[in-house]
N, CA, C and O atoms as CSV, one atom per row, in Angstrom:
chain,resi,resn,atom,element,x,y,z
A,1,GLY,N,N,-0.789,7.195,-7.626
A,1,GLY,CA,C,-0.602,7.271,-6.483
A,1,GLY,C,C,-1.311,6.524,-5.539
A,1,GLY,O,O,-2.230,5.777,-5.875
A,2,ALA,N,N,-0.904,6.690,-4.231
A,2,ALA,CA,C,-1.874,6.071,-3.289
A,2,ALA,C,C,-2.899,6.836,-2.812
A,2,ALA,O,O,-2.855,8.031,-2.522
A,3,MET,N,N,-3.995,5.944,-2.734
A,3,MET,CA,C,-5.272,6.540,-1.975
A,3,MET,C,C,-4.995,6.946,-0.431
A,3,MET,O,O,-4.228,6.335,0.312
A,4,THR,N,N,-5.631,7.901,-0.140
A,4,THR,CA,C,-5.831,8.638,1.444
A,4,THR,C,C,-6.297,7.223,2.071
A,4,THR,O,O,-6.676,6.135,1.637
A,5,ARG,N,N,-6.088,7.762,3.192
A,5,ARG,CA,C,-6.798,6.723,4.213
A,5,ARG,C,C,-8.225,6.200,4.254
A,5,ARG,O,O,-8.503,5.010,4.403
A,6,ARG,N,N,-9.104,7.181,4.111
A,6,ARG,CA,C,-10.180,7.377,4.301
A,6,ARG,C,C,-10.946,6.391,2.776
A,6,ARG,O,O,-11.887,5.598,2.750
A,7,TYR,N,N,-10.186,6.817,1.853
A,7,TYR,CA,C,-10.543,5.997,0.451
A,7,TYR,C,C,-9.999,4.771,0.210
A,7,TYR,O,O,-10.452,4.002,-0.638
A,8,PHE,N,N,-8.922,4.505,0.999
A,8,PHE,CA,C,-8.254,2.777,1.084
A,8,PHE,C,C,-9.405,2.411,1.661
A,8,PHE,O,O,-10.286,1.880,0.985
A,9,ILE,N,N,-9.576,2.677,3.174
A,9,ILE,CA,C,-10.769,1.963,3.549
A,9,ILE,C,C,-12.289,1.531,2.811
A,9,ILE,O,O,-12.955,0.495,2.804
A,10,GLU,N,N,-12.437,2.741,2.270
A,10,GLU,CA,C,-13.749,2.498,1.389
A,10,GLU,C,C,-13.740,1.634,0.311
A,10,GLU,O,O,-14.723,1.046,-0.140
A,11,ALA,N,N,-12.350,1.561,-0.178
A,11,ALA,CA,C,-12.112,0.648,-1.553
A,11,ALA,C,C,-11.779,-0.747,-0.613
A,11,ALA,O,O,-11.966,-1.731,-1.329
A,12,LEU,N,N,-11.488,-1.011,0.309
A,12,LEU,CA,C,-11.309,-2.542,0.844
A,12,LEU,C,C,-12.504,-2.858,1.396
A,12,LEU,O,O,-12.735,-4.038,1.662
A,13,ARG,N,N,-13.362,-1.954,1.630
A,13,ARG,CA,C,-15.067,-2.327,1.858
A,13,ARG,C,C,-15.692,-2.853,0.583
A,13,ARG,O,O,-16.506,-3.775,0.632
A,14,ASP,N,N,-15.334,-2.296,-0.541
A,14,ASP,CA,C,-16.233,-2.447,-1.650
A,14,ASP,C,C,-15.598,-3.898,-2.298
A,14,ASP,O,O,-16.349,-4.757,-2.761
A,15,ARG,N,N,-13.945,-4.071,-2.263
A,15,ARG,CA,C,-13.568,-5.066,-2.919
A,15,ARG,C,C,-14.108,-6.339,-1.871
A,15,ARG,O,O,-14.669,-7.284,-2.425
A,16,LEU,N,N,-13.953,-6.375,-0.417
A,16,LEU,CA,C,-14.067,-7.468,0.245
A,16,LEU,C,C,-15.435,-8.007,0.266
A,16,LEU,O,O,-15.704,-9.197,0.427
A,17,GLY,N,N,-16.540,-6.767,0.039
A,17,GLY,CA,C,-17.643,-7.187,-0.074
A,17,GLY,C,C,-17.843,-8.316,-1.354
A,17,GLY,O,O,-18.286,-9.462,-1.272
A,18,GLY,N,N,-17.462,-7.740,-2.300
A,18,GLY,CA,C,-17.402,-8.903,-3.642
A,18,GLY,C,C,-16.658,-10.044,-3.666
A,18,GLY,O,O,-16.949,-10.817,-4.579
A,19,LEU,N,N,-15.409,-10.516,-2.617
A,19,LEU,CA,C,-14.812,-11.400,-2.420
A,19,LEU,C,C,-15.701,-12.260,-1.317
A,19,LEU,O,O,-15.165,-13.291,-0.910
A,20,ARG,N,N,-16.769,-11.990,-0.893
A,20,ARG,CA,C,-17.202,-12.670,0.191
A,20,ARG,C,C,-17.546,-13.901,0.267
A,20,ARG,O,O,-17.418,-14.525,1.320
A,21,ASN,N,N,-18.058,-14.464,-0.883
A,21,ASN,CA,C,-17.862,-16.287,-0.958
A,21,ASN,C,C,-17.224,-16.654,-2.530
A,21,ASN,O,O,-17.666,-17.593,-3.192
A,22,ARG,N,N,-16.426,-16.006,-2.872
A,22,ARG,CA,C,-15.550,-16.208,-4.112
A,22,ARG,C,C,-13.882,-16.778,-3.682
A,22,ARG,O,O,-13.363,-17.882,-3.846
A,23,ARG,N,N,-13.435,-15.714,-3.177
A,23,ARG,CA,C,-11.804,-15.872,-3.051
A,23,ARG,C,C,-11.420,-15.283,-1.586
A,23,ARG,O,O,-12.086,-14.628,-0.785
A,24,GLN,N,N,-10.002,-15.800,-1.544
A,24,GLN,CA,C,-9.166,-15.062,-0.406
A,24,GLN,C,C,-8.770,-13.867,-0.781
A,24,GLN,O,O,-9.077,-13.508,-1.917
A,25,ALA,N,N,-8.055,-13.040,0.013
A,25,ALA,CA,C,-7.508,-11.686,-0.309
A,25,ALA,C,C,-6.421,-11.537,0.870
A,25,ALA,O,O,-6.627,-11.907,2.026
A,26,SER,N,N,-5.347,-10.999,0.453
A,26,SER,CA,C,-4.404,-10.745,1.699
A,26,SER,C,C,-4.165,-9.192,1.759
A,26,SER,O,O,-3.942,-8.539,0.739
A,27,LEU,N,N,-4.232,-8.576,3.161
A,27,LEU,CA,C,-3.751,-7.370,3.472
A,27,LEU,C,C,-2.481,-7.167,3.905
A,27,LEU,O,O,-2.268,-7.597,5.039
A,28,LEU,N,N,-1.537,-6.625,3.330
A,28,LEU,CA,C,-0.275,-5.841,3.894
A,28,LEU,C,C,-0.236,-4.926,4.432
A,28,LEU,O,O,-1.078,-4.078,4.139
A,29,LEU,N,N,0.743,-4.632,5.477
A,29,LEU,CA,C,1.088,-3.368,6.238
A,29,LEU,C,C,2.518,-2.998,5.819
A,29,LEU,O,O,3.301,-3.936,5.669
A,30,ILE,N,N,2.785,-2.230,5.693
A,30,ILE,CA,C,3.813,-1.516,5.235
A,30,ILE,C,C,4.236,-0.126,6.258
A,30,ILE,O,O,3.792,1.010,6.087
A,31,ASP,N,N,5.051,-0.481,7.175
A,31,ASP,CA,C,5.733,0.667,7.984
A,31,ASP,C,C,7.373,1.081,7.636
A,31,ASP,O,O,8.299,0.300,7.853
A,32,LEU,N,N,7.515,2.194,7.168
A,32,LEU,CA,C,8.726,2.383,6.466
A,32,LEU,C,C,9.913,2.819,7.957
A,32,LEU,O,O,9.781,3.888,8.554
A,33,ASP,N,N,10.649,2.117,8.218
A,33,ASP,CA,C,11.582,2.438,9.434
A,33,ASP,C,C,12.568,3.518,9.223
A,33,ASP,O,O,13.322,3.326,8.269
A,34,HIS,N,N,12.722,4.507,9.829
A,34,HIS,CA,C,13.458,5.648,9.766
A,34,HIS,C,C,13.227,6.247,8.907
A,34,HIS,O,O,14.175,6.637,8.226
A,35,PHE,N,N,11.733,6.644,8.487
A,35,PHE,CA,C,11.359,7.781,7.204
A,35,PHE,C,C,11.484,8.903,8.013
A,35,PHE,O,O,12.191,9.756,7.477
A,36,LYS,N,N,11.126,9.167,8.935
A,36,LYS,CA,C,11.665,10.433,9.280
A,36,LYS,C,C,13.225,11.124,9.202
A,36,LYS,O,O,13.666,12.203,8.808
A,37,GLN,N,N,13.689,10.144,9.679
A,37,GLN,CA,C,15.105,10.576,9.425
A,37,GLN,C,C,15.538,10.773,8.221
A,37,GLN,O,O,16.169,11.776,7.888
A,38,LEU,N,N,15.213,9.762,7.411
A,38,LEU,CA,C,15.470,10.283,5.911
A,38,LEU,C,C,14.877,11.722,5.635
A,38,LEU,O,O,15.635,12.623,5.277
A,39,ASN,N,N,13.536,11.936,5.801
A,39,ASN,CA,C,12.760,13.400,5.906
A,39,ASN,C,C,13.774,14.593,6.065
A,39,ASN,O,O,14.027,15.387,5.158
A,40,ASP,N,N,14.370,14.626,7.431
A,40,ASP,CA,C,14.987,15.453,8.264
A,40,ASP,C,C,16.919,15.438,7.545
A,40,ASP,O,O,17.610,16.424,7.288
A,41,THR,N,N,17.243,14.134,7.425
A,41,THR,CA,C,18.347,14.715,6.692
A,41,THR,C,C,18.565,14.815,5.180
A,41,THR,O,O,19.692,15.060,4.749
A,42,PHE,N,N,17.466,14.624,4.315
A,42,PHE,CA,C,17.559,14.888,2.741
A,42,PHE,C,C,16.513,15.872,2.459
A,42,PHE,O,O,16.489,16.258,1.290
A,43,GLY,N,N,15.488,16.457,3.396
A,43,GLY,CA,C,14.687,17.000,3.262
A,43,GLY,C,C,12.989,16.111,2.620
A,43,GLY,O,O,12.883,14.989,2.124
A,44,HIS,N,N,11.989,17.058,2.871
A,44,HIS,CA,C,11.050,16.509,2.407
A,44,HIS,C,C,10.832,16.166,0.990
A,44,HIS,O,O,10.349,15.074,0.688
A,45,GLN,N,N,11.146,16.997,0.149
A,45,GLN,CA,C,11.266,16.776,-1.178
A,45,GLN,C,C,11.559,15.595,-1.646
A,45,GLN,O,O,10.855,15.017,-2.475
A,46,PHE,N,N,12.502,15.182,-1.215
A,46,PHE,CA,C,13.467,13.726,-1.202
A,46,PHE,C,C,12.667,12.488,-0.762
A,46,PHE,O,O,12.439,11.460,-1.399
A,47,GLY,N,N,12.317,12.815,0.409
A,47,GLY,CA,C,11.170,12.035,1.378
A,47,GLY,C,C,9.617,11.668,0.465
A,47,GLY,O,O,9.090,10.556,0.495
A,48,ASP,N,N,9.084,12.821,-0.290
A,48,ASP,CA,C,8.199,12.609,-1.159
A,48,ASP,C,C,8.341,11.494,-2.369
A,48,ASP,O,O,7.581,10.624,-2.795
A,49,LEU,N,N,9.732,11.951,-2.737
A,49,LEU,CA,C,10.146,11.000,-4.119
A,49,LEU,C,C,10.382,9.398,-3.509
A,49,LEU,O,O,9.933,8.363,-4.002
A,50,ALA,N,N,11.044,9.509,-2.553
A,50,ALA,CA,C,11.150,8.384,-2.248
A,50,ALA,C,C,9.453,7.344,-1.839
A,50,ALA,O,O,9.418,6.114,-1.876
A,51,LEU,N,N,8.424,8.103,-1.538
A,51,LEU,CA,C,7.267,7.511,-0.897
A,51,LEU,C,C,6.502,7.327,-2.461
A,51,LEU,O,O,5.734,6.387,-2.666
A,52,ALA,N,N,6.793,8.255,-3.413
A,52,ALA,CA,C,6.210,8.021,-4.744
A,52,ALA,C,C,6.681,6.464,-5.486
A,52,ALA,O,O,5.955,5.559,-5.897
A,53,HIS,N,N,8.120,6.569,-5.466
A,53,HIS,CA,C,8.815,5.327,-5.680
A,53,HIS,C,C,8.230,3.704,-5.108
A,53,HIS,O,O,7.925,2.690,-5.735
A,54,LEU,N,N,8.248,4.004,-3.741
A,54,LEU,CA,C,7.731,2.789,-3.062
A,54,LEU,C,C,6.249,2.464,-3.794
A,54,LEU,O,O,6.019,1.373,-4.315
A,55,VAL,N,N,5.328,3.511,-3.760
A,55,VAL,CA,C,4.019,3.379,-3.900
A,55,VAL,C,C,4.473,2.882,-5.800
A,55,VAL,O,O,4.400,1.659,-5.924
A,56,GLY,N,N,4.766,3.398,-6.751
A,56,GLY,CA,C,4.999,2.916,-7.817
A,56,GLY,C,C,5.530,1.390,-7.839
A,56,GLY,O,O,4.840,0.516,-8.363
A,57,GLU,N,N,6.307,1.211,-7.474
A,57,GLU,CA,C,7.056,-0.341,-6.978
A,57,GLU,C,C,5.757,-1.168,-6.483
A,57,GLU,O,O,5.411,-2.206,-7.048
A,58,THR,N,N,5.238,-0.753,-5.650
A,58,THR,CA,C,4.311,-1.458,-5.301
A,58,THR,C,C,2.924,-1.772,-5.901
A,58,THR,O,O,2.138,-2.635,-5.510
A,59,GLN,N,N,2.793,-1.025,-6.787
A,59,GLN,CA,C,1.985,-1.006,-7.759
A,59,GLN,C,C,2.112,-1.806,-8.820
A,59,GLN,O,O,1.219,-2.527,-9.264
A,60,ARG,N,N,3.499,-1.671,-9.357
A,60,ARG,CA,C,3.934,-2.551,-10.179
A,60,ARG,C,C,3.675,-4.399,-9.907
A,60,ARG,O,O,3.073,-5.215,-10.604
A,61,ILE,N,N,4.356,-4.548,-8.710
A,61,ILE,CA,C,4.299,-5.997,-8.125
A,61,ILE,C,C,2.914,-5.837,-7.794
A,61,ILE,O,O,2.576,-5.746,-8.974
A,62,PHE,N,N,2.193,-5.764,-7.384
A,62,PHE,CA,C,0.618,-5.909,-6.956
A,62,PHE,C,C,-0.470,-5.221,-7.855
A,62,PHE,O,O,-1.211,-4.366,-7.370
A,63,GLU,N,N,-0.564,-5.628,-9.260
A,63,GLU,CA,C,-1.152,-5.088,-10.329
A,63,GLU,C,C,-2.251,-5.041,-10.062
A,63,GLU,O,O,-2.762,-3.990,-10.450
A,64,ASP,N,N,-3.153,-5.934,-9.377
A,64,ASP,CA,C,-4.509,-5.609,-9.013
A,64,ASP,C,C,-4.944,-5.216,-7.914
A,64,ASP,O,O,-6.142,-5.172,-7.635
A,65,GLY,N,N,-3.756,-4.789,-6.952
A,65,GLY,CA,C,-3.743,-4.352,-5.396
A,65,GLY,C,C,-4.525,-3.012,-5.034
A,65,GLY,O,O,-4.146,-2.046,-5.696
A,66,VAL,N,N,-5.270,-2.826,-4.359
A,66,VAL,CA,C,-5.588,-1.881,-3.513
A,66,VAL,C,C,-4.295,-0.767,-2.587
A,66,VAL,O,O,-3.995,-1.105,-1.442
A,67,ILE,N,N,-3.694,0.388,-3.152
A,67,ILE,CA,C,-2.836,0.832,-2.108
A,67,ILE,C,C,-3.181,2.186,-1.630
A,67,ILE,O,O,-3.621,3.059,-2.378
A,68,GLY,N,N,-2.969,2.340,-0.367
A,68,GLY,CA,C,-3.401,3.295,0.311
A,68,GLY,C,C,-2.710,3.785,1.606
A,68,GLY,O,O,-2.420,3.048,2.548
A,69,ARG,N,N,-2.464,5.208,1.536
A,69,ARG,CA,C,-1.234,5.760,2.889
A,69,ARG,C,C,-2.382,5.757,4.123
A,69,ARG,O,O,-3.464,6.331,4.247
A,70,LEU,N,N,-1.670,4.894,4.917
A,70,LEU,CA,C,-2.495,5.030,6.098
A,70,LEU,C,C,-2.057,6.048,7.514
A,70,LEU,O,O,-2.749,6.362,8.482
A,71,GLY,N,N,-0.784,6.356,7.212
A,71,GLY,CA,C,-0.352,7.525,8.090
A,71,GLY,C,C,0.848,7.881,7.398
A,71,GLY,O,O,1.068,7.501,6.248
A,72,GLY,N,N,1.742,8.699,8.152
A,72,GLY,CA,C,3.046,9.224,7.357
A,72,GLY,C,C,3.944,8.292,6.767
A,72,GLY,O,O,4.409,8.533,5.653
A,73,ASP,N,N,4.245,7.242,7.393
A,73,ASP,CA,C,4.936,6.242,6.841
A,73,ASP,C,C,4.668,5.085,6.781
A,73,ASP,O,O,5.530,4.234,6.565
A,74,GLU,N,N,3.406,4.810,6.961
A,74,GLU,CA,C,2.696,3.506,6.924
A,74,GLU,C,C,1.499,3.437,5.732
A,74,GLU,O,O,0.660,4.234,5.311
A,75,PHE,N,N,1.778,2.427,5.507
A,75,PHE,CA,C,0.634,1.827,3.715
A,75,PHE,C,C,0.375,0.710,4.258
A,75,PHE,O,O,1.016,0.028,5.057
A,76,GLY,N,N,-0.926,0.526,3.612
A,76,GLY,CA,C,-1.739,-0.849,3.193
A,76,GLY,C,C,-1.814,-1.225,1.542
A,76,GLY,O,O,-1.858,-0.481,0.562
A,77,VAL,N,N,-1.812,-2.453,1.638
A,77,VAL,CA,C,-2.105,-2.845,0.311
A,77,VAL,C,C,-3.040,-4.485,0.357
A,77,VAL,O,O,-2.625,-5.481,0.950
A,78,MET,N,N,-4.212,-4.411,-0.344
A,78,MET,CA,C,-5.200,-5.355,-0.138
A,78,MET,C,C,-5.064,-6.068,-1.957
A,78,MET,O,O,-5.414,-5.502,-2.992
A,79,VAL,N,N,-4.578,-7.145,-1.833
A,79,VAL,CA,C,-4.323,-8.169,-2.617
A,79,VAL,C,C,-5.758,-9.191,-2.929
A,79,VAL,O,O,-5.974,-10.243,-2.328
A,80,PRO,N,N,-6.397,-8.770,-3.698
A,80,PRO,CA,C,-7.727,-9.521,-3.816
A,80,PRO,C,C,-7.670,-11.110,-4.038
A,80,PRO,O,O,-8.582,-11.829,-3.630
A,81,HIS,N,N,-6.263,-11.741,-4.878
A,81,HIS,CA,C,-6.201,-12.804,-5.111
A,81,HIS,C,C,-5.334,-13.599,-3.660
A,81,HIS,O,O,-5.378,-14.789,-3.347
A,82,GLY,N,N,-4.908,-12.961,-3.269
A,82,GLY,CA,C,-3.895,-13.117,-2.253
A,82,GLY,C,C,-3.118,-14.529,-2.803
A,82,GLY,O,O,-3.151,-15.659,-2.315
A,83,ASP,N,N,-2.401,-14.022,-4.019
A,83,ASP,CA,C,-1.444,-14.828,-4.430
A,83,ASP,C,C,0.026,-15.034,-3.907
A,83,ASP,O,O,0.847,-14.146,-4.141
A,84,VAL,N,N,0.436,-16.262,-3.147
A,84,VAL,CA,C,0.914,-16.157,-1.901
A,84,VAL,C,C,2.569,-15.778,-2.864
A,84,VAL,O,O,3.272,-14.818,-2.548
A,85,ALA,N,N,2.890,-16.642,-3.903
A,85,ALA,CA,C,4.292,-16.270,-4.886
A,85,ALA,C,C,4.407,-14.509,-5.122
A,85,ALA,O,O,5.459,-13.872,-5.055
A,86,VAL,N,N,3.144,-13.982,-5.389
A,86,VAL,CA,C,3.381,-12.682,-5.500
A,86,VAL,C,C,3.889,-11.789,-4.418
A,86,VAL,O,O,4.892,-11.076,-4.470
A,87,ILE,N,N,2.849,-11.966,-3.199
A,87,ILE,CA,C,3.094,-11.517,-1.832
A,87,ILE,C,C,4.597,-11.807,-1.816
A,87,ILE,O,O,5.372,-10.853,-1.893
A,88,ASN,N,N,5.006,-12.903,-1.734
A,88,ASN,CA,C,6.581,-12.991,-1.255
A,88,ASN,C,C,7.654,-12.175,-1.967
A,88,ASN,O,O,8.763,-12.073,-1.441
A,89,LYS,N,N,7.396,-11.601,-3.106
A,89,LYS,CA,C,7.946,-11.128,-3.712
A,89,LYS,C,C,8.460,-9.838,-2.980
A,89,LYS,O,O,9.202,-9.050,-3.566
């Protein structure tokens, strides 16, 4: 699953500290459009499943990434190697 905002920020600090002199990294911000409407129409249980699917697919694509939920429909992903080909998926 995704980390909470607090743990995501702590993980970013740890990972970025280790990358300081070695490599680049990328930070992606994901904001889901119309997520409230999805919850209101299909229910919170369906919304939770949609979020779990998003996190699972994001973890599959960015295997080395750190994923955190920043807010209700906002997620952050830190990709340590910053591989542009992977990010463009």
